Each structure stands twice: as C-alpha cells, then as structure tokens.
C-alpha positions as CSV (number, residue, x, y, z in Angstrom):
1,M,0.0,0.0,0.0
2,T,1.3,3.5,-0.9
3,R,1.3,5.7,2.2
4,Y,0.5,9.4,2.3
5,A,0.3,12.0,5.0
6,R,-3.0,13.7,5.5
7,I,-3.9,16.6,7.7
8,I,-6.5,15.6,10.3
9,G,-6.5,18.6,12.6
10,T,-5.4,22.2,12.8
11,G,-4.8,24.7,15.6
12,G,-3.6,28.2,16.3
13,Y,-2.8,30.6,19.1
14,L,-2.4,34.4,19.1
15,P,-1.4,36.4,22.2
16,E,-4.1,38.8,23.6
17,D,-2.0,42.0,23.4
18,I,-2.3,44.0,20.2
19,R,0.3,46.5,19.0
20,T,-1.1,48.7,16.3
21,N,0.8,50.8,13.7
22,D,-0.3,53.9,15.7
23,D,1.3,52.4,18.8
24,I,4.6,52.0,16.8
25,S,4.4,55.5,15.5
26,Q,4.7,56.8,19.0
27,T,8.3,55.5,19.2
28,V,9.6,55.6,15.7
29,D,9.1,58.0,12.7
30,T,6.3,56.3,10.9
31,S,2.5,56.2,10.5
32,D,-0.3,53.8,10.1
33,S,-0.8,54.7,6.4
34,W,3.0,54.4,5.7
35,I,3.2,51.0,7.2
36,F,0.0,49.6,5.7
37,E,0.7,50.8,2.2
38,R,4.1,49.2,2.1
39,T,3.4,46.0,4.0
40,G,-0.3,45.3,4.3
41,I,0.0,45.2,8.1
42,K,-2.3,47.2,10.5
43,S,-1.4,45.4,13.8
44,R,0.3,42.5,15.3
45,R,0.0,40.3,18.5
46,I,2.6,40.6,21.2
47,A,3.3,37.8,23.7
48,K,3.0,38.6,27.4
49,P,6.3,38.4,29.5
50,H,5.3,34.9,30.8
51,E,4.6,33.4,27.4
52,T,7.2,31.3,25.5
53,A,7.4,29.5,22.3
54,S,6.6,26.2,24.1
55,S,3.5,27.7,25.9
56,M,2.1,29.1,22.6
57,A,2.9,25.8,20.8
58,E,1.0,23.9,23.5
59,A,-2.1,26.0,23.0
60,A,-2.0,25.6,19.2
61,A,-1.2,21.8,19.5
62,R,-4.1,21.2,21.9
63,Q,-6.5,22.8,19.4
64,A,-5.1,20.5,16.6
65,I,-5.3,17.4,18.8
66,E,-8.9,18.3,19.7
67,A,-9.9,18.8,16.1
68,A,-8.3,15.5,15.1
69,Q,-10.0,13.7,18.0
70,I,-7.0,11.6,18.9
71,N,-5.3,10.6,22.1
72,P,-2.1,12.6,22.4
73,E,-0.3,9.4,23.3
74,D,-0.9,8.2,19.7
75,I,1.5,10.9,18.4
76,D,4.8,9.3,17.2
77,I,6.8,12.5,16.4
78,I,6.6,16.2,17.4
79,I,8.4,18.7,15.2
80,V,8.5,22.3,16.2
81,A,9.7,25.0,13.8
82,T,11.0,28.0,15.7
83,G,13.7,30.6,15.5
84,T,12.9,31.8,19.0
85,P,13.3,28.7,21.2
86,D,12.7,28.8,25.0
87,R,16.2,27.5,25.5
88,V,19.3,26.8,23.4
89,Y,18.7,23.2,24.5
90,P,16.7,21.1,25.2
91,S,14.6,21.6,22.1
92,T,11.3,23.4,22.2
93,G,9.9,20.2,20.8
94,C,10.9,18.3,24.0
95,L,9.4,21.1,26.2
96,L,6.2,20.8,24.2
97,Q,6.3,17.0,24.7
98,K,6.4,17.5,28.4
99,R,3.6,20.0,28.4
100,L,1.4,17.6,26.4
101,G,2.3,14.8,28.8
102,I,3.4,12.5,26.0
103,K,6.1,9.9,27.0
104,N,6.6,7.6,24.0
105,C,7.4,9.8,21.1
106,V,10.3,11.6,19.4
107,A,10.5,15.4,19.6
108,F,12.9,17.9,18.0
109,D,13.1,21.4,16.5
110,V,13.6,22.6,12.9
111,Q,15.3,26.0,12.3
112,A,14.6,27.3,8.8
113,A,13.5,30.8,9.8
114,C,10.2,31.8,8.1
115,S,10.2,28.6,6.0
116,G,10.4,26.4,9.1
117,A,6.9,25.1,9.0
118,I,7.2,24.0,5.3
119,F,10.5,22.3,6.1
120,A,8.8,20.6,9.1
121,L,5.9,19.4,6.9
122,S,8.4,18.0,4.4
123,I,10.2,16.1,7.1
124,A,7.0,14.8,8.5
125,D,5.8,13.7,5.1
126,Q,8.9,11.7,4.5
127,Y,8.6,9.9,7.9
128,I,5.0,9.0,7.2
129,K,5.6,7.9,3.6
130,S,8.5,5.6,4.8
131,G,6.4,3.9,7.4
132,A,8.4,5.2,10.3
133,A,5.5,7.1,11.8
134,Q,1.7,7.0,11.8
135,K,0.9,10.4,13.4
136,I,3.0,13.5,13.6
137,L,2.4,16.9,15.2
138,V,3.9,19.8,13.4
139,V,4.0,23.2,15.1
140,G,5.4,26.6,14.2
141,S,5.8,28.9,17.2
142,E,7.5,32.3,17.3
143,L,8.3,35.2,19.7
144,C,9.4,37.6,17.1
145,S,8.8,40.5,19.4
146,R,11.7,39.4,21.6
147,I,14.3,39.6,18.8
148,T,12.9,42.8,17.3
149,D,14.6,46.2,17.9
150,W,11.5,48.4,18.5
151,T,13.6,51.5,17.6
152,D,14.5,50.1,14.1
153,R,11.8,51.4,11.8
154,S,12.8,49.0,9.0
155,T,12.0,45.8,11.1
156,C,9.8,46.7,14.0
157,I,6.8,47.4,11.7
158,L,6.8,43.8,10.4
159,F,6.8,41.2,13.1
160,G,4.4,39.6,15.6
161,D,4.0,36.5,17.8
162,G,1.9,33.4,17.5
163,A,1.8,29.6,17.0
164,G,0.1,27.3,14.4
165,A,-0.2,23.6,14.4
166,V,-1.3,20.6,12.2
167,L,-1.7,16.9,12.9
168,L,-0.7,14.5,10.2
169,E,-1.8,10.9,9.9
170,A,-0.8,8.1,7.6
171,T,-3.5,7.2,5.0
172,D,-3.8,5.4,1.6
173,T,-5.4,8.5,0.1
174,P,-3.2,11.3,-1.1
175,G,-3.1,14.2,1.3
176,I,0.3,16.0,1.0
177,L,0.9,15.6,-2.7
178,S,4.4,16.9,-2.7
179,T,6.9,19.1,-0.8
180,H,9.8,21.1,-2.2
181,I,12.4,22.8,0.0
182,H,15.5,24.8,-0.9
183,S,18.2,26.9,0.7
184,D,21.1,29.1,-0.3
185,G,23.5,30.3,2.4
186,E,25.1,32.8,-0.1
187,Y,22.5,35.3,1.1
188,E,23.1,34.9,4.9
189,D,23.8,38.6,5.5
190,M,20.6,39.9,3.9
191,L,18.4,38.7,6.8
192,Y,19.7,37.4,10.0
193,C,19.6,37.5,13.8
194,P,23.0,37.5,15.7
195,N,23.6,35.3,18.7
196,P,25.3,37.7,21.0
197,Q,26.3,34.9,23.4
198,V,28.4,33.2,20.7
199,A,30.3,36.2,19.5
200,T,32.7,36.0,16.5
201,I,34.9,38.6,14.9
202,D,32.1,39.3,12.5
203,N,29.3,39.8,15.0
204,A,31.1,40.8,18.2
205,G,29.1,43.5,20.0
206,E,25.9,43.0,18.0
207,A,22.7,42.8,19.9
208,G,20.4,39.8,19.3
209,F,18.0,41.6,17.0
210,I,16.7,41.0,13.5
211,Q,18.9,42.6,10.8
212,M,17.4,42.9,7.3
213,R,18.1,44.5,3.9
214,G,14.5,44.7,2.9
215,N,14.6,45.7,-0.7
216,E,17.1,43.0,-1.6
217,V,15.2,40.4,0.4
218,F,12.0,41.4,-1.5
219,K,13.6,40.9,-4.9
220,V,15.0,37.4,-4.1
221,A,11.7,36.3,-2.4
222,V,9.5,37.2,-5.4
223,N,11.9,35.5,-7.8
224,T,12.3,32.2,-5.8
225,L,8.6,31.9,-4.9
226,G,7.8,32.3,-8.6
227,Q,10.2,29.5,-9.4
228,I,8.8,27.2,-6.7
229,V,5.2,27.6,-8.0
230,D,6.4,26.3,-11.4
231,Q,8.3,23.5,-9.8
232,T,5.4,22.4,-7.6
233,L,2.9,22.4,-10.4
234,K,5.2,20.5,-12.8
235,A,6.0,17.8,-10.2
236,N,2.2,17.2,-9.8
237,N,1.3,17.6,-13.5
238,L,-1.2,20.3,-12.6
239,Q,-2.3,23.5,-14.1
240,K,-2.5,26.8,-12.2
241,S,-6.3,26.6,-12.4
242,D,-6.2,23.3,-10.4
243,V,-5.1,25.2,-7.2
244,D,-8.1,26.2,-5.1
245,W,-6.3,28.2,-2.4
246,L,-2.9,29.8,-1.9
247,V,-1.7,29.9,1.7
248,P,1.4,32.0,1.7
249,H,3.9,33.0,4.4
250,Q,2.6,36.3,5.7
251,A,5.6,38.6,5.2
252,N,4.5,41.4,2.9
253,I,1.3,42.0,0.9
254,R,3.3,42.8,-2.3
255,I,5.2,39.5,-2.1
256,I,1.8,37.7,-1.6
257,A,0.2,39.5,-4.5
258,A,3.2,38.7,-6.8
259,T,2.8,35.0,-6.0
260,A,-0.9,35.1,-6.6
261,K,-0.4,36.8,-9.9
262,K,2.1,34.0,-10.9
263,L,-0.7,31.5,-10.2
264,K,-3.3,33.7,-12.0
265,M,-5.3,33.7,-8.8
266,S,-7.4,36.5,-7.5
267,M,-6.6,37.7,-4.0
268,E,-10.0,36.2,-3.0
269,Q,-8.3,32.8,-3.4
270,V,-5.5,33.7,-1.0
271,I,-5.7,33.2,2.8
272,I,-4.3,36.5,4.2
273,T,-3.8,37.1,7.9
274,L,-1.1,39.7,7.5
275,E,-3.2,42.7,8.4
276,G,-3.9,41.7,12.0
277,Q,-1.0,39.4,12.7
278,G,2.1,40.8,10.9
279,N,4.9,38.4,10.1
280,T,4.9,35.5,12.6
281,S,7.8,33.8,10.9
282,S,7.5,30.0,11.0
283,A,4.0,30.2,12.6
284,S,2.4,32.2,9.8
285,V,1.6,29.6,7.2
286,L,0.1,27.2,9.8
287,L,-1.9,30.1,11.4
288,A,-3.3,31.1,8.0
289,F,-4.1,27.5,7.1
290,N,-5.9,27.0,10.4
291,E,-7.9,30.2,9.9
292,G,-8.9,29.1,6.4
293,V,-10.1,25.7,7.7
294,R,-11.9,27.0,10.8
295,D,-13.8,29.8,8.9
296,G,-14.9,27.3,6.3
297,R,-13.1,28.6,3.3
298,I,-10.8,25.6,2.9
299,Q,-12.9,22.5,2.3
300,R,-12.1,18.8,2.1
301,G,-11.0,17.7,-1.3
302,Q,-9.6,21.1,-2.3
303,I,-6.0,21.6,-3.5
304,I,-4.0,24.1,-1.4
305,L,-0.5,25.5,-2.1
306,L,1.4,26.5,1.0
307,E,4.7,28.4,0.4
308,A,7.2,30.4,2.4
309,F,10.5,32.2,2.1
310,G,12.9,33.0,4.9
311,A,16.4,33.8,6.2
312,G,19.1,31.5,5.0
313,F,17.8,32.1,2.4
314,T,15.4,29.2,2.7
315,W,12.2,28.7,0.7
316,G,9.7,25.9,0.1
317,S,6.2,24.7,-0.8
318,A,3.8,22.0,0.2
319,L,0.9,21.0,-2.2
320,I,-2.0,19.5,-0.2
321,R,-5.3,17.9,-1.1
322,Y,-7.1,18.7,2.1
C-alpha cells in the first residue's frame, strides 16, 4: 500500500495583546498609512512576558489534537519549527512534549526561519511515507517581538508573535501531494539575527535583534517563490487553475500579490492574515491555514498550495489535497 500524509487537525494561538501601527508611530518616525501601504499590516500580536514558544505551541497543539479527535499518546513524532526557542537546549519540541504529557514519542526542532513550517511538513511527510511514523504533530511557534529592535523602523513594523499547528496521519489517500524545500547560504547577510552569546569577529558586540536589507530580500523572495510555483505544479502535472487556495507566508502583501499573480489567482483565493498578525515567521503559514479551515473557506477535497521564504535564504512549498 502506498502511504501518504493527511492533515487531520489544525490549531492556532495568538497572544491577547495587540500592538497597532499607531502604537509603533509613538516611538519611531512612521505612521499607520505608511506601514499599511508598504506591508499590508495594521497590527500584530505581542506575547506577554510569561509566554514562551513552548507555551504558545501547547495552545495551538491542543487545538489541533482536539480537532483531530485523537489521544495525544498516539503521536509518534513532534516537530517544532522555531527561531525563538525557550532555551538553546533542550529543544522546544521536548518542552512541548512535556507540556502535552506524551512519553513515547520523538521530539525535535527545525530551524529554517520563516520557512520552518514548510521544512517541518516536508520532514513529517517523509517519515510517514517511509512507514516510520503514523501520526506526527507539526508546530510553528515564534516570539518575534523578543528579537525585534523596536527602535528600528525597518523591522519593528513587520513582526508579531503566535503559533500554528497541524496533525498529520498516515493514509492510503493522497493528502500531502508533494513538498519542495531549498536553501542558499550565499544570502546569509541579507536577513539574520545574531547570537550575542556566541560572538565571533564578524558579529562581536551586535545585539540579538533581526537585521534585514529589505529591498534586496523582497527581490529574491519574489523570484524564488515564482520558481517554486512552477516546480510544484510541474511535479504534480497540474495547471495553475487546479489550485483552489494559496496559503502563503505572511511577510508582505506585495510578495503575496506577486505569487498570486504568478498563479493567475485573485486575491480572494488567498488566505491572508497579515493585516492583523504581521509576520509571525514559521508560525504564519500554519496560522493562516488554520484560519482558512476554521472559517470554512478551505474544504475537504480542495487543493491548497502552501509556500514560504525566509532567512538563509530558505524557501519551500507544500501542495496539499485537504
């Protein structure tokens, strides 16, 4: 029997606190209209001091487990995508495992910046296809606010916090049709976050905040995401018109619009959470997918293209028949 991975449950968590563009304009030289016109963002959620990547991951994971109607002990593997882990080690995956009270499973983290959830889905898909696992929990959880310099106008307008989750199960019916992941370390200096505790000659004295050359990142993102659309459709022998929904990484409305144009899709066929959430890095695709499922737009049997681009550079896609 050919094995496939199918999504059987989704979940999401957003912190209660909201930071609007007007709030940001009180501390840096900007305005609501300036930010919205360039990014599509109006506000973002900010985690409270006691919240962590693992606590937000738990909330999203419990939603997904409830939606899937399974016993948590049936989960074979937990994969957490995060660039803002609770600790350097142990992994946030292990901390989530403890929070969920699961003893007999494997748990680990994936770090691929904003593409993390796509990379985690690809890994999960391979485990299930190989027969090594039956049920896998994939979570993206990020505390971007903790690594954002709120005095840097070029980055503080973009990021927010949150967590998204999906539960995958082995099935004989195609669910995840294909995944495609890429990276190119040549671009490492265009978007990065230093680790001040492991200083080198190159980053000595740098604070641990996101550094980005926005215009250059934008150009590469649009080009690579266009290429991965072609790659994904070709691998599945599908036409652009076969895709029902685009669920993109929520980085910038102009990047999202460019990808939709590549697919010849109207923006009504795109799940967009950017306006009220900002860029939640590895959580954004799963949060958007969860929203589309829970509000009824995404229906069983439809074909959905998930895609993301992030620091590294990393980029990837997952084509799913939900």
